[in-house]
C-alpha positions in Angstrom: -22.8 27.4 41.5 -26.0 29.4 41.4 -28.0 29.8 44.6 -31.7 29.1 44.3 -34.5 30.3 46.5 -35.5 28.2 49.5 -39.1 28.2 48.3 -38.1 26.7 44.9 -36.0 24.0 46.6 -38.8 23.2 49.1 -41.4 23.0 46.3 -39.2 20.6 44.3 -38.4 18.5 47.5 -42.2 18.1 48.0 -42.7 17.2 44.4 -40.0 14.5 44.5 -41.7 12.8 47.5 -45.1 12.9 45.8 -44.0 11.1 42.6 -45.6 7.7 42.1 -43.3 4.8 43.1 -40.9 7.3 44.9 -38.1 5.4 46.4 -35.4 7.0 48.6 -33.0 4.4 47.1 -33.4 6.3 43.7 -33.3 9.9 44.9 -30.9 10.9 42.0 -33.5 9.8 39.5 -36.4 11.5 41.2 -34.5 14.7 41.7 -33.5 14.7 38.0 -37.1 14.2 37.1 -38.3 17.1 39.3 -35.6 19.5 37.8 -36.5 18.3 34.3 -40.2 19.0 34.9 -39.4 22.4 36.4 -37.3 23.4 33.4 -39.4 21.9 30.6 -42.9 21.8 32.0 -43.3 18.1 31.5 -41.9 14.9 33.0 -39.1 13.3 30.9 -40.0 10.6 28.5 -38.1 7.3 28.6 -35.2 8.4 26.5 -35.4 12.2 27.0 -32.0 13.8 26.6 -33.0 17.4 27.0 -30.6 19.3 29.3 -31.5 20.2 32.8 -30.2 22.9 35.1 -27.3 20.9 36.7 -26.7 23.5 39.4 -30.4 23.2 40.5 -30.2 19.4 40.4 -27.1 19.3 42.5 -28.5 21.7 45.1 -31.8 19.8 45.2 -29.9 16.5 45.6 -27.7 18.0 48.4 -30.7 19.4 50.2 -32.6 16.1 49.9 -29.7 14.1 51.3 -29.2 16.5 54.2 -32.9 16.1 55.2 -32.9 12.3 55.3 
């Protein structure tokens, strides 16, 4: 698993919390959205199947859960 900079993780954590209708009950969805936006430059559309950086997603999700 690749290790990402703390500043990138912190930036994405902040972005997750600022999404409209953010819900801590759906952190997987919002973390996925942030990683998708980071990789592709846009939020995913309803049926977007483009790949994301799964290592980054898992690290972001782990960091988010440890900060709750």
